[in-house]
Backbone bond lengths (Angstrom), bond angles and torsions (degrees), N, CA, C in turn:
res aa  C-N    CA-C-N  psi(-1)  N-CA   C-N-CA  omega(-1)  CA-C   N-CA-C  phi
1 M - - - 1.472 - - 1.530 107.14 -
2 T 1.302 113.32 129.65 1.456 117.52 -177.55 1.517 111.31 -75.24
3 K 1.296 115.29 162.96 1.455 121.15 179.59 1.532 111.10 -64.31
4 E 1.311 116.52 -35.83 1.456 119.78 -179.78 1.529 110.87 -63.64
5 L 1.358 116.60 -40.51 1.462 119.98 179.44 1.523 111.26 -66.71
6 K 1.324 115.26 -42.21 1.481 118.63 178.10 1.530 110.82 -61.24
7 T 1.320 115.87 -42.20 1.468 119.76 179.70 1.513 110.69 -64.11
8 G 1.323 117.83 -40.17 1.455 120.95 178.55 1.508 112.29 -64.71
9 L 1.365 116.86 -42.01 1.467 119.42 177.78 1.535 111.94 -62.78
10 I 1.305 115.60 -40.32 1.474 119.28 179.61 1.525 110.67 -63.86
11 V 1.332 116.72 -40.94 1.477 120.25 179.47 1.511 110.65 -65.00
12 V 1.343 116.26 -41.25 1.474 119.19 179.03 1.525 110.09 -63.59
13 I 1.336 117.68 -43.35 1.479 120.68 179.56 1.522 110.53 -62.48
14 I 1.323 115.82 -40.03 1.470 119.20 179.56 1.531 109.92 -64.59
15 I 1.356 116.47 -42.29 1.472 119.20 -179.51 1.520 110.35 -64.67
16 I 1.336 116.49 -43.26 1.474 119.58 179.18 1.521 110.38 -63.77
17 G 1.348 117.71 -44.23 1.467 120.71 178.50 1.517 112.59 -61.99
18 F 1.356 115.91 -40.27 1.468 119.11 177.63 1.518 111.43 -64.23
19 F 1.329 116.88 -43.79 1.465 121.70 -179.84 1.523 110.76 -63.76
20 W 1.330 115.65 -43.00 1.465 118.82 179.97 1.529 110.86 -67.69
21 G 1.318 116.46 -43.02 1.474 119.55 178.79 1.505 112.02 -63.28
22 F 1.351 116.62 -40.38 1.464 120.04 178.99 1.519 111.25 -62.31
23 N 1.302 116.17 -45.55 1.467 119.98 179.08 1.529 111.58 -69.54
24 F 1.326 115.84 -32.29 1.469 118.08 177.93 1.523 110.37 -66.16
25 L 1.307 114.91 -41.93 1.469 117.95 177.52 1.524 111.00 -63.77
26 K 1.329 117.13 -31.81 1.459 120.38 177.29 1.515 112.33 -79.15
27 G 1.352 116.83 -7.08 1.447 119.45 178.05 1.499 113.93 102.80
28 H 1.330 118.57 5.54 1.459 121.49 -179.90 1.518 109.15 -99.35
29 D 1.328 114.80 115.32 1.455 119.54 177.89 1.523 108.15 -96.86
30 L 1.327 115.23 103.76 1.466 120.42 -176.37 1.509 111.74 -72.72
31 L 1.332 117.84 -21.15 1.458 120.78 -177.48 1.516 111.74 -92.15
32 G 1.306 116.96 -11.84 1.459 119.69 -177.43 1.513 111.78 -79.90
33 G 1.337 114.43 174.84 1.453 120.08 178.67 1.511 110.71 -77.27
34 K 1.316 114.51 -177.97 1.454 119.85 -179.97 1.512 110.23 -73.58
35 A 1.359 117.46 127.23 1.463 123.06 -177.30 1.521 109.91 -99.86
36 R 1.312 115.69 155.45 1.464 121.76 175.31 1.526 108.62 -87.85
37 E 1.273 117.79 138.78 1.453 122.60 -179.57 1.522 110.34 -115.41
38 F 1.333 114.29 138.62 1.468 121.41 179.49 1.525 108.41 -131.33
39 K 1.306 115.44 159.17 1.462 121.27 179.65 1.534 108.91 -122.90
40 V 1.328 114.07 145.90 1.479 121.55 178.02 1.516 107.38 -138.15
41 E 1.347 116.65 141.49 1.464 121.72 -179.28 1.528 109.55 -108.39
42 Y 1.352 115.77 131.89 1.470 122.03 -178.93 1.531 108.56 -132.32
43 S 1.345 115.36 153.32 1.471 119.87 171.99 1.531 110.56 -85.88
44 K 1.328 116.61 -25.74 1.465 122.43 174.49 1.521 107.27 -153.35
45 I 1.347 114.63 151.36 1.472 118.23 -173.83 1.520 112.47 -114.04
46 G 1.331 120.09 -7.22 1.460 123.00 171.42 1.518 114.84 56.10
47 G 1.327 118.43 47.40 1.456 121.05 175.39 1.516 114.63 90.19
48 L 1.324 117.49 5.05 1.473 120.12 176.86 1.527 109.05 -71.34
49 N 1.327 117.87 139.80 1.458 121.63 179.07 1.523 110.22 -138.18
50 E 1.316 115.18 172.37 1.459 119.80 178.25 1.526 110.28 -64.68
51 A 1.296 117.02 143.39 1.463 125.83 -176.91 1.530 112.50 79.22
52 S 1.355 118.88 4.47 1.463 120.36 173.42 1.522 109.13 -65.58
53 P 1.317 118.58 139.38 1.467 120.28 -176.21 1.525 112.51 -70.15
54 V 1.353 113.37 152.86 1.463 121.70 174.87 1.517 107.21 -116.46
55 T 1.348 117.22 130.04 1.463 121.03 -176.25 1.518 110.45 -124.36
56 I 1.332 114.10 153.62 1.463 122.11 170.61 1.525 106.50 -127.98
57 N 1.339 115.37 116.77 1.475 121.06 -177.72 1.526 111.17 55.79
58 G 1.360 116.38 35.71 1.455 121.85 176.88 1.514 114.31 88.47
59 L 1.333 119.62 -9.94 1.473 123.17 -179.84 1.518 109.19 -95.12
60 K 1.350 116.10 129.73 1.457 120.01 179.07 1.531 108.95 -71.54
61 V 1.338 114.89 125.38 1.464 120.26 -178.50 1.527 111.70 -123.72
62 G 1.326 117.36 -1.82 1.458 119.28 -179.20 1.509 110.36 176.40
63 Q 1.351 115.55 -163.09 1.447 120.21 -178.56 1.526 109.61 -155.71
64 V 1.338 114.33 164.88 1.457 120.98 -179.54 1.523 108.43 -74.20
65 K 1.320 116.51 131.62 1.461 121.51 -178.09 1.526 112.28 -97.32
66 E 1.343 116.24 -41.47 1.457 118.54 -173.08 1.524 109.72 -156.68
67 I 1.336 115.20 146.80 1.476 122.36 176.21 1.523 106.49 -131.05
68 E 1.324 117.48 122.99 1.463 121.26 -177.83 1.524 109.48 -145.52
69 F 1.343 115.53 161.54 1.455 121.77 178.56 1.528 109.73 -80.20
70 N 1.325 115.00 147.09 1.464 121.14 175.74 1.532 108.11 -75.43
71 E 1.330 116.47 126.05 1.458 121.22 -176.73 1.519 112.82 -85.96
72 A 1.322 117.93 -4.48 1.466 119.18 179.57 1.525 109.32 -69.42
73 P 1.367 118.65 134.21 1.474 120.44 -177.62 1.528 113.15 -60.28
74 E 1.333 116.62 -37.78 1.469 118.63 -177.66 1.527 112.90 -73.83
75 K 1.346 117.46 -13.59 1.464 121.21 179.66 1.524 111.05 -122.04
76 R 1.305 115.57 35.25 1.455 120.39 -179.02 1.543 109.55 -64.80
77 G 1.324 115.90 133.83 1.458 121.44 -178.42 1.516 113.47 95.99
78 Q 1.331 117.83 -15.71 1.457 120.91 177.10 1.539 109.31 -75.42
79 L 1.354 115.38 152.35 1.459 121.85 -177.71 1.522 109.48 -112.83
80 I 1.347 115.39 136.71 1.463 121.02 176.78 1.527 107.95 -109.71
81 V 1.320 116.44 121.67 1.459 122.60 -179.66 1.528 107.58 -106.28
82 T 1.325 114.90 126.16 1.466 120.94 176.88 1.524 107.88 -107.64
83 F 1.317 117.19 125.93 1.463 120.35 178.97 1.515 109.04 -131.24
84 A 1.332 114.52 154.89 1.464 121.91 -177.68 1.517 109.25 -111.74
85 V 1.317 116.05 139.91 1.468 123.31 175.81 1.525 107.12 -116.04
86 E 1.323 116.28 113.03 1.459 121.43 -177.50 1.524 111.61 -89.35
87 N 1.295 117.82 -11.17 1.462 121.86 -179.82 1.525 109.46 -85.81
88 D 1.307 115.88 151.48 1.470 120.74 -179.95 1.535 112.69 -84.10
89 F 1.317 116.55 7.03 1.465 119.65 -178.90 1.522 109.87 -62.58
90 E 1.323 116.23 129.95 1.463 121.22 -175.06 1.534 110.50 -103.43
91 F 1.337 115.25 145.28 1.467 122.61 177.89 1.513 107.40 -150.78
92 S 1.318 116.54 165.35 1.465 120.24 -173.73 1.520 110.92 -90.16
93 K 1.339 114.75 172.27 1.463 120.52 178.85 1.534 112.03 -69.97
94 N 1.326 116.94 -14.31 1.471 120.72 178.98 1.527 112.46 -81.70
95 S 1.338 117.14 0.03 1.467 120.35 179.46 1.532 109.70 -67.02
96 I 1.310 115.94 154.61 1.473 122.97 -178.54 1.524 108.43 -113.08
97 V 1.334 116.13 135.24 1.469 122.32 176.70 1.535 106.92 -105.95
98 K 1.318 115.06 114.73 1.465 120.71 -171.87 1.525 109.70 -110.63
99 I 1.339 115.79 135.94 1.471 121.85 172.72 1.526 107.36 -88.95
100 Y 1.314 115.64 128.11 1.472 119.93 -179.78 1.519 109.25 -142.20
101 S 1.319 115.52 162.76 1.463 121.77 177.61 1.512 107.92 -116.11
102 P 1.351 118.38 117.91 1.468 120.14 -177.78 1.522 113.88 -65.21
103 N 1.334 117.88 -30.48 1.467 121.80 176.54 1.520 108.08 -154.66
104 P 1.326 118.60 160.92 1.469 120.94 -175.21 1.513 114.03 -61.59
105 L 1.354 118.17 -24.43 1.458 120.72 -175.07 1.520 112.67 -93.57
106 A 1.330 117.95 -12.30 1.472 120.77 -176.77 1.521 110.18 -98.77
107 G 1.369 114.11 166.39 1.446 118.92 176.66 1.518 110.99 -77.07
108 S 1.326 115.01 -178.40 1.459 120.05 -178.17 1.530 110.80 -86.90
109 N 1.316 115.77 151.52 1.461 123.41 176.66 1.521 109.51 -124.20
110 L 1.371 113.97 168.71 1.459 120.07 174.83 1.527 109.09 -105.48
111 A 1.325 115.47 135.51 1.458 120.72 176.45 1.519 108.17 -126.07
112 V 1.355 114.91 124.03 1.459 119.63 177.36 1.519 108.16 -88.42
113 V 1.350 116.12 117.97 1.464 121.39 175.82 1.527 105.75 -92.84
114 P 1.338 117.10 98.15 1.470 119.60 -169.73 1.517 113.02 -71.04
115 S 1.317 114.09 144.06 1.453 122.51 172.53 1.525 106.88 -126.11
116 Y 1.298 117.29 141.62 1.466 121.09 -174.87 1.535 111.84 -111.73
117 D 1.327 116.24 7.87 1.465 120.41 178.45 1.523 108.93 -95.22
118 G 1.288 115.71 135.63 1.454 119.88 176.55 1.515 112.70 96.85
119 E 1.335 114.61 -166.65 1.466 121.82 -176.44 1.511 110.85 -73.08
120 L 1.341 117.06 140.97 1.455 121.79 -179.95 1.519 110.24 -68.51
121 A 1.342 114.93 143.92 1.463 120.55 178.82 1.516 109.81 -77.64
122 T 1.317 115.51 138.58 1.469 121.33 177.70 1.519 109.25 -122.44
123 S 1.313 115.27 164.94 1.456 120.37 -177.29 1.521 110.94 -57.72
124 G 1.340 115.38 132.42 1.457 121.49 -179.89 1.515 113.51 98.08
125 D 1.345 119.00 -7.44 1.465 121.07 179.58 1.531 110.25 -71.99
126 I 1.326 113.90 151.98 1.476 120.78 175.04 1.526 107.76 -100.85
127 L 1.320 115.26 119.83 1.467 121.19 -177.78 1.534 110.27 -100.17
128 K 1.308 114.53 164.45 1.480 121.28 179.80 1.530 109.00 -81.77
129 G 1.316 115.63 133.14 1.467 120.33 -178.18 1.519 113.14 -113.98
130 E 1.306 115.90 148.37 1.475 123.79 174.85 1.513 108.42 -137.67
131 M 1.338 114.31 162.67 1.468 119.50 178.51 1.518 108.67 -125.43
132 E 1.303 115.09 124.38 1.465 120.58 178.11 1.519 108.34 -86.42
133 E 1.304 115.42 121.66 1.463 119.59 -177.24 1.523 109.61 -67.01
134 S 1.330 115.84 131.73 1.463 120.80 178.15 1.520 110.01 -83.81
135 L 1.315 113.81 175.94 1.471 118.94 -179.26 1.515 111.02 -61.58
136 F 1.339 115.79 -45.48 1.462 118.26 -176.80 1.521 111.28 -71.07
137 T 1.350 116.43 -32.66 1.467 118.49 176.68 1.510 111.31 -64.86
138 S 1.367 117.14 -41.96 1.467 120.70 178.38 1.509 111.06 -65.33
139 I 1.334 114.67 -40.77 1.469 117.69 179.41 1.522 110.08 -64.78
140 G 1.357 115.40 -40.75 1.456 118.49 179.59 1.511 111.92 -63.46
141 E 1.339 117.37 -42.33 1.463 119.93 179.54 1.516 111.52 -64.75
142 R 1.328 116.49 -34.31 1.470 118.51 178.74 1.521 111.99 -78.18
143 L 1.342 116.33 -27.72 1.455 119.07 -179.44 1.521 112.45 -78.85
144 D 1.336 116.89 -22.11 1.462 118.91 -179.15 1.526 112.90 -59.46
145 P 1.363 119.17 -53.24 1.481 117.04 177.44 1.516 112.44 -64.46
146 L 1.353 115.97 -32.13 1.466 118.55 178.13 1.524 110.36 -65.67
147 Q 1.330 116.32 -38.50 1.456 120.16 177.39 1.520 110.85 -63.20
148 T 1.343 116.47 -40.99 1.468 120.15 178.68 1.530 110.77 -61.44
149 K 1.338 115.42 -45.08 1.466 118.84 178.75 1.519 111.18 -64.72
150 L 1.344 116.21 -39.67 1.464 119.72 -179.99 1.521 110.80 -64.04
151 E 1.336 116.77 -38.19 1.460 119.45 177.16 1.521 110.91 -63.25
152 K 1.345 116.52 -40.44 1.473 119.42 177.98 1.531 110.78 -63.93
153 V 1.347 115.14 -40.70 1.469 118.70 179.17 1.523 110.60 -63.74
154 L 1.344 116.33 -42.56 1.467 119.72 179.45 1.521 111.28 -63.78
155 I 1.339 116.40 -38.66 1.475 119.20 177.10 1.528 110.05 -63.61
156 G 1.367 115.77 -43.92 1.463 118.96 178.14 1.521 111.56 -63.31
157 A 1.347 116.80 -39.41 1.464 119.75 178.70 1.519 111.23 -65.42
158 D 1.353 116.51 -39.36 1.464 120.13 178.18 1.526 110.57 -62.31
159 T 1.342 116.13 -42.70 1.475 119.89 177.53 1.522 111.10 -63.34
160 L 1.332 115.56 -40.84 1.469 119.78 179.52 1.515 111.24 -62.84
161 F 1.341 116.58 -46.26 1.466 119.39 179.60 1.524 111.27 -64.11
162 Q 1.340 115.94 -34.35 1.453 119.06 177.54 1.529 110.69 -63.75
163 R 1.347 114.87 -42.34 1.476 118.61 178.05 1.521 111.24 -67.41
164 V 1.325 116.36 -37.11 1.473 119.31 177.23 1.517 110.09 -62.88
165 N 1.338 116.97 -41.51 1.465 120.23 177.71 1.526 111.06 -63.10
166 D 1.359 116.18 -36.58 1.459 118.79 176.86 1.524 111.39 -66.05
167 V 1.345 116.02 -38.06 1.476 119.13 -179.63 1.527 110.99 -70.55
168 L 1.336 115.50 -40.76 1.464 119.78 -177.00 1.527 110.39 -80.93
169 D 1.333 116.50 67.98 1.451 119.76 175.51 1.530 109.27 -78.56
170 K 1.335 116.38 -173.45 1.455 120.71 -175.39 1.517 111.75 -63.49
171 Q 1.342 116.87 -42.13 1.454 120.39 -178.98 1.527 111.45 -65.03
172 T 1.335 114.89 -43.85 1.472 118.78 179.37 1.523 110.88 -64.65
173 T 1.342 116.58 -38.52 1.462 120.70 178.33 1.523 110.97 -62.15
174 N 1.362 115.56 -43.84 1.470 118.77 178.07 1.530 111.04 -63.46
175 S 1.339 116.37 -38.79 1.464 119.40 178.26 1.526 111.13 -63.44
176 L 1.334 115.46 -41.86 1.469 118.91 177.67 1.519 111.12 -63.47
177 K 1.351 116.80 -40.10 1.464 119.36 177.95 1.518 110.54 -62.10
178 N 1.337 116.97 -43.55 1.459 120.09 178.28 1.527 111.22 -63.13
179 S 1.352 115.25 -38.66 1.471 118.89 178.72 1.519 110.88 -63.63
180 F 1.328 116.24 -43.16 1.459 119.33 179.14 1.526 111.21 -66.22
181 T 1.360 116.55 -35.70 1.474 119.58 176.43 1.527 110.26 -63.08
182 G 1.359 115.59 -45.52 1.464 119.09 177.04 1.518 112.20 -61.97
183 L 1.324 115.77 -39.52 1.461 119.82 178.13 1.520 111.19 -63.56
184 E 1.335 116.49 -38.60 1.461 119.99 178.36 1.529 110.75 -64.41
185 L 1.362 116.17 -42.66 1.471 119.19 177.44 1.526 110.94 -63.35
186 T 1.334 115.46 -40.48 1.465 119.03 178.28 1.515 111.46 -61.91
187 I 1.323 116.61 -41.39 1.468 120.07 178.05 1.521 110.33 -63.15
188 G 1.378 116.73 -38.08 1.465 119.44 176.50 1.519 111.64 -61.92
189 D 1.360 116.24 -43.49 1.470 119.18 177.73 1.518 111.26 -63.20
190 V 1.331 115.89 -39.78 1.462 119.30 178.67 1.525 110.83 -62.62
191 R 1.328 116.52 -40.02 1.467 119.43 177.68 1.520 111.59 -62.97
192 K 1.351 116.42 -42.14 1.466 119.09 177.07 1.523 110.66 -61.74
193 T 1.340 115.81 -43.08 1.469 119.49 178.35 1.521 111.44 -61.01
194 L 1.327 115.67 -40.95 1.469 119.27 179.09 1.521 111.44 -64.88
195 K 1.351 116.50 -36.61 1.464 118.98 176.55 1.528 110.58 -63.70
196 S 1.344 116.26 -42.81 1.467 119.58 178.20 1.525 110.74 -63.01
197 V 1.337 115.40 -42.69 1.465 119.04 178.46 1.519 111.21 -62.72
198 N 1.339 116.75 -39.38 1.463 119.98 178.66 1.522 111.35 -64.17
199 A 1.384 115.57 -41.55 1.461 118.62 177.41 1.525 110.87 -62.71
200 L 1.352 115.54 -42.34 1.462 119.34 178.48 1.524 111.53 -62.75
201 L 1.336 114.95 -40.37 1.462 118.77 179.03 1.523 111.57 -65.95
202 D 1.359 115.78 -35.45 1.470 118.61 177.64 1.517 111.35 -64.03
203 S 1.373 115.98 -45.66 1.467 118.43 178.39 1.529 110.81 -66.06
204 S 1.325 116.41 -38.00 1.460 119.35 178.34 1.519 111.01 -66.25
205 A 1.327 115.79 -31.91 1.461 119.04 179.19 1.526 110.53 -64.63
206 V 1.377 116.21 -38.49 1.471 118.98 177.79 1.523 110.12 -63.21
207 D 1.373 115.96 -48.01 1.469 119.06 178.21 1.523 111.23 -61.82
208 F 1.308 115.92 -37.70 1.469 119.02 179.46 1.526 110.95 -64.40
209 N 1.346 115.82 -38.17 1.474 118.57 177.54 1.518 110.86 -64.31
210 K 1.359 116.10 -41.07 1.464 118.57 177.29 1.523 110.93 -63.46
211 T 1.327 115.65 -42.84 1.469 119.21 178.87 1.521 111.32 -61.27
212 M 1.319 116.01 -41.73 1.461 119.57 179.05 1.521 111.35 -64.40
213 K 1.368 115.91 -38.40 1.466 118.48 177.15 1.530 110.80 -64.03
214 S 1.383 115.84 -42.53 1.468 119.40 177.70 1.522 110.81 -62.65
215 A 1.342 115.50 -43.19 1.463 118.99 178.51 1.520 111.19 -62.89
216 S 1.334 115.65 -36.27 1.470 119.09 178.04 1.524 110.52 -65.35
217 K 1.355 115.77 -40.69 1.461 119.35 179.05 1.526 110.79 -65.56
218 I 1.366 115.77 -41.79 1.467 119.20 178.13 1.517 110.40 -62.12
219 S 1.335 115.96 -39.89 1.468 119.66 178.34 1.522 111.09 -62.37
220 E 1.357 116.01 -39.40 1.463 118.90 178.14 1.523 110.82 -64.65
221 D 1.386 116.98 -42.18 1.467 119.91 178.87 1.524 110.59 -63.88
222 L 1.352 115.64 -41.93 1.458 118.31 178.12 1.521 111.27 -63.32
223 A 1.325 114.92 -36.24 1.466 118.17 177.37 1.526 110.89 -63.64
224 K 1.363 114.74 -40.31 1.469 118.08 178.63 1.530 110.62 -64.56
225 V 1.376 115.52 -44.52 1.467 118.86 179.77 1.531 110.18 -62.29
226 T 1.314 115.15 -42.45 1.467 119.13 179.14 1.519 111.07 -62.39
227 D 1.340 115.24 -40.09 1.463 119.18 178.80 1.526 110.44 -64.80
228 T 1.377 115.79 -40.23 1.471 119.33 178.86 1.526 110.68 -64.16
229 L 1.372 115.36 -43.03 1.465 118.31 179.23 1.523 112.00 -65.14
230 S 1.335 115.23 -34.95 1.455 117.64 179.67 1.532 111.71 -68.52
231 K 1.369 115.07 -30.58 1.460 118.74 179.10 1.529 111.85 -81.03
232 A 1.350 116.79 -25.83 1.471 119.53 -179.72 1.525 110.15 -70.03
233 N 1.375 114.42 153.76 1.459 120.67 -179.34 1.522 108.32 -87.51
234 I 1.343 115.48 79.16 1.462 120.17 -176.66 1.526 111.30 -63.79
235 G 1.294 115.65 -35.50 1.473 119.09 -179.36 1.517 112.21 -63.32
236 E 1.335 116.03 -42.76 1.469 119.15 179.46 1.509 110.98 -65.90
237 I 1.370 115.39 -39.93 1.470 119.39 178.84 1.516 110.38 -62.98
238 M 1.297 117.79 -41.58 1.455 120.58 179.35 1.516 111.93 -66.37
239 R 1.326 117.06 -37.94 1.472 119.42 177.90 1.531 110.77 -66.27
240 S 1.344 117.35 -40.46 1.468 120.23 177.83 1.515 111.11 -64.14
241 T 1.332 114.69 -41.89 1.472 119.02 178.92 1.516 110.44 -63.30
242 E 1.316 116.89 -38.63 1.462 120.87 179.60 1.524 110.85 -65.09
243 K 1.359 116.67 -40.30 1.465 119.77 177.57 1.518 111.09 -64.31
244 A 1.371 116.13 -42.22 1.468 119.32 -179.95 1.524 110.46 -63.34
245 L 1.338 117.46 -42.34 1.463 120.65 178.94 1.526 111.11 -64.86
246 S 1.351 116.72 -35.53 1.470 119.77 177.43 1.525 110.83 -64.95
247 S 1.349 114.92 -40.31 1.473 118.66 178.35 1.514 111.32 -64.19
248 V 1.344 116.17 -43.58 1.469 119.51 179.39 1.514 110.12 -63.59
249 N 1.343 117.52 -40.18 1.470 120.12 178.37 1.526 111.01 -63.52
250 S 1.352 117.53 -38.83 1.470 120.75 178.39 1.521 110.74 -65.05
251 M 1.351 114.78 -41.38 1.467 118.38 179.96 1.523 110.32 -64.91
252 L 1.357 116.95 -42.97 1.458 119.87 179.80 1.521 111.26 -64.87
253 D 1.356 116.22 -36.50 1.462 118.84 176.82 1.514 110.61 -64.40
254 G 1.340 117.34 -41.31 1.473 120.01 178.52 1.502 112.25 -64.68
255 M 1.361 115.37 -39.34 1.467 118.71 178.27 1.520 109.73 -65.13
256 D 1.326 117.22 -37.91 1.457 119.69 -179.99 1.529 111.21 -67.68
257 Q 1.330 116.24 -29.72 1.471 120.74 179.57 1.524 112.64 -88.20
258 G 1.357 117.92 0.36 1.475 120.99 177.56 1.507 113.00 86.07
259 K 1.265 119.79 15.78 1.458 122.97 179.15 1.512 109.00 -85.88
260 G 1.329 116.15 144.39 1.453 120.43 179.18 1.510 111.73 80.76
261 T 1.340 113.72 168.98 1.465 119.88 -177.50 1.519 111.20 -65.00
262 F 1.363 117.33 -48.75 1.456 120.39 -178.55 1.519 111.70 -65.66
263 G 1.358 116.90 -34.64 1.455 119.78 177.32 1.508 111.72 -66.16
264 K 1.387 116.71 -39.71 1.467 119.57 178.17 1.512 110.83 -66.55
265 L 1.360 117.57 -38.38 1.462 120.37 179.60 1.532 110.47 -63.50
266 I 1.324 115.51 -37.80 1.470 119.00 -177.46 1.513 111.24 -75.01
267 N 1.340 118.55 -38.68 1.457 122.58 -171.87 1.534 113.77 -97.47
268 D 1.340 120.36 0.28 1.479 122.19 -177.76 1.524 107.96 -89.00
269 P 1.341 121.77 110.93 1.471 123.38 179.73 1.520 112.90 -69.16
270 A 1.318 117.46 -29.58 1.481 119.53 -179.82 1.509 110.26 -65.03
271 L 1.361 116.35 -39.73 1.463 120.20 177.66 1.512 110.08 -62.86
272 Y 1.303 116.87 -39.77 1.468 121.16 179.40 1.534 109.98 -64.55
273 N 1.353 117.11 -42.76 1.473 119.97 -179.76 1.513 110.87 -65.93
274 N 1.351 117.17 -42.98 1.469 121.02 178.53 1.513 110.87 -60.16
275 L 1.344 116.33 -44.48 1.462 120.16 179.89 1.524 109.97 -63.86
276 T 1.320 117.86 -39.05 1.469 120.76 178.70 1.518 110.98 -64.94
277 S 1.341 116.90 -44.02 1.472 121.36 179.38 1.507 110.70 -64.40
278 M 1.331 116.31 -43.06 1.462 120.30 -179.92 1.511 110.23 -63.55
279 S 1.303 118.32 -39.08 1.460 121.94 179.33 1.520 110.07 -64.65
280 K 1.356 115.98 -38.61 1.460 119.49 -179.31 1.528 110.49 -67.91
281 E 1.356 117.21 -43.37 1.457 120.50 179.89 1.520 110.92 -66.35
282 L 1.325 116.57 -36.87 1.461 119.93 177.94 1.510 109.82 -64.34
283 E 1.335 117.48 -39.50 1.456 121.06 178.41 1.531 110.46 -62.51
284 E 1.367 117.28 -41.51 1.471 120.34 179.32 1.512 110.73 -67.67
285 L 1.322 117.54 -36.08 1.464 121.10 179.14 1.520 110.47 -65.01
286 L 1.309 116.54 -44.26 1.461 120.07 -179.48 1.518 110.24 -65.72
287 R 1.352 118.26 -38.70 1.452 120.58 178.09 1.524 110.38 -64.56
288 E 1.355 116.78 -40.76 1.474 121.09 179.03 1.512 110.52 -64.20
289 M 1.328 118.20 -41.82 1.467 121.49 179.67 1.523 110.05 -65.26
290 K 1.305 116.88 -32.94 1.458 119.75 179.62 1.521 111.37 -74.42
291 L 1.366 117.82 -38.23 1.462 120.67 -176.45 1.540 111.87 -83.95
292 N 1.315 119.17 -36.61 1.481 122.65 -175.85 1.524 109.67 -129.72
293 P 1.299 117.10 70.14 1.473 118.78 -178.43 1.525 112.75 -66.03
294 K 1.386 118.28 -26.41 1.464 120.55 -176.95 1.521 112.17 -69.08
295 R 1.309 115.78 -21.10 1.442 119.00 179.04 1.519 110.67 -67.72
296 F 1.308 117.50 -26.24 1.467 121.22 -178.30 1.522 111.81 -98.55
297 V 1.352 117.80 -28.84 1.470 122.22 174.82 1.528 105.76 -124.41
298 H 1.341 117.04 96.08 1.473 121.57 -174.09 1.520 108.36 -117.01
299 F 1.360 114.39 131.48 1.469 120.55 176.11 1.522 107.57 -146.40
300 S 1.361 116.03 120.63 1.459 119.92 -177.42 1.529 108.74 -142.97
301 L 1.335 117.73 135.49 1.451 122.83 178.74 1.527 111.22 -77.70
302 F 1.285 116.08 -24.06 1.454 119.55 -176.26 1.503 112.42 -102.64
303 G 1.284 118.91 4.89 1.456 120.68 173.91 1.500 113.74 77.14
304 K 1.315 116.36 29.52 1.453 119.70 179.60 1.507 110.02 -78.50
305 R 1.300 118.56 134.86 1.458 123.43 -178.93 1.538 111.57 -90.12
306 A 1.302 111.62 150.03 1.481 116.45 176.20 1.505 110.33 -75.78
307 K 1.310 116.13 151.45 1.454 121.72 -179.91 1.507 110.39 -70.20
308 A 1.301 115.13 148.68 1.475 121.22 -177.93 1.541 110.64 -69.42
309 Y 1.308 115.76 161.89 1.481 124.56 179.90 1.508 110.45 -68.20
310 D 1.336 115.87 130.17 1.454 121.44 -179.76 1.535 107.75 -116.65
311 D 1.286 115.05 109.75 1.482 119.53 -175.73 1.523 112.08 -65.73
312 E 1.310 118.00 -35.66 1.460 121.17 -177.39 1.524 111.14 -67.07
313 K 1.372 115.14 -44.52 1.463 119.18 178.47 1.530 111.32 -67.41
314 N 1.324 113.17 -35.08 1.476 116.52 179.44 1.530 110.71 -62.67
315 K 1.327 118.06 -40.00 1.467 121.23 178.57 1.511 112.16 -66.63
316 N 1.379 115.75 -31.53 1.466 119.61 179.61 1.516 113.07 -91.86
317 N 1.359 116.52 10.22 1.469 122.42 -179.58 1.527 111.41 56.76
318 E 1.365 117.39 42.38 1.445 122.10 177.93 1.526 108.55 -114.81
319 T 1.369 117.81 140.20 1.443 122.44 179.57 1.531 110.28 -78.70
320 S 1.327 115.55 148.17 1.480 120.79 -179.93 1.524 111.86 -104.74
321 Q 1.288 118.34 8.65 1.476 122.06 -179.99 1.512 110.45 -84.72
């Protein structure tokens, strides 16, 4: 075999290998058997592309062959996805072909949800398609109304700040500055007051400690007195006191009944009358001595006698001399 023939064979093998590899990457298996092809119509495909795998119950059974726009005028903008199933697994025309995303970072795949009711699906049939919303699609749909509300809030906040800027003119700004200056001075005065209060509390704390020490000493003395009282025979003292009070009560009862010398003196009416009469006569004697002293101390060279006692003048405090 000449070198030219060998070179030609190698080039042909390379071209065939390149063609097969290119089609394999696109999802066309030239060495495989004849596959069944189905079509599905979608309004959006969510990242699905040609050569995306097709699965049934998680098992890969084929891949997407072609994605094109629907040329019918009434369905303009709709997408027709053609996929091939190389497995002999049979399902009915009522089966659903769902677009799903296995994970947030991967592209979309096709999953055939098989149904066994009705007529079996054959190559070229158009099946019903659905799209399973991914995590990011759901988040996006939920964020859309939130974004609208947030925009309204931002517009309202912008209007509010604009009105605040209108209110805060130069005069109002100066007034606020003066208010803050006054507030700062007030805070300074409050700090000075707090320092004075702290100093007062410190001095009061010293007096309080002295008071507590005095109270502690008083408590100790009271404890000693209490201990002494607890050791004393209080019961015996009370019994002795009760006997003494009984004796005094007996003595007072006897005095009230006229028993004994003191009882007779208290209860004898004749003694009371005599004492009253004696007091009255003593009073008259003292009045007479005051009005007529010469009658009691008399001295005369000529023998003159003192005048006799006059009861009437004595009662009227008049002298009889």
